[in-house]
N, C-alpha and C positions, 0 to 999 in steps of 0.2 A: 519455452518456459524455463525458468531458473531452477537450479537444484537447491537454492537457498530456502530454508524453511520459512513459511510465511503464515504460520498459525497463530502468532501472537496478535491479539486484538489491540488496536491503538487505545481503546477505552474499555474498561471492564468494571464490574461491580464487586468489590471485595465483600466477602461474607464472613460472619463470625467463624472463628476457628481456622482462618487462613485459606479457606476455599475461595475459588473465584467462579462467579457465574459467567460462563462463556457460552454464548449462543452460537451454534454452528452457522447460522445465517448472518452473523455479524461480520462486517468487513474486517479484513486482516490489516496488519500494519502495512503490508505490501500494497493492498488496495488503497489505503489512506495516502500513501506516498504517490501512487499512480494518479489519484484524483488531484492531488496538489500539482503534479507535473502537468496534467491535462489542462488544468485551469490556466497555468502559465502559458502553455502552447496556444490555447484559444485566445487569451488576452493579447498575445503578440500577433495574432492573425495567421498562425501557422497550422490551422486545422485542415487536415486532409482526411476525409472519411475512412479510407482504408488503412491509413498508416499512423494516424495520431495516437490511437489507443495503444497500439503495439509499442510505439515510441515512449508513451507514458509508462508502460510497464517495464520497458528496458531502463528507463530513468529510475524507477522505483527499485529495480534490482541493484542498480549502481548505488543508490542510497543505502540499501540494506548491507551491501558489501562494505561501504565506507564506515558503517557503524561498528564493524568488526575490528577496525584499526584503532 
């Protein structure tokens, strides 16, 4: 697992006063990126049950790291 914080939800509901309604069950930005990567892997026929999900999260971590630059 990455040390990169992944608590930012990709979608949120802004509330009056600047507060944000964040549901702890809501997928994080890291989850969103991993789902996008997983979709690409499956579309390319690169699905391996034991390794594809891990690879998708590794790709998500790389995307989060790239956002810092």
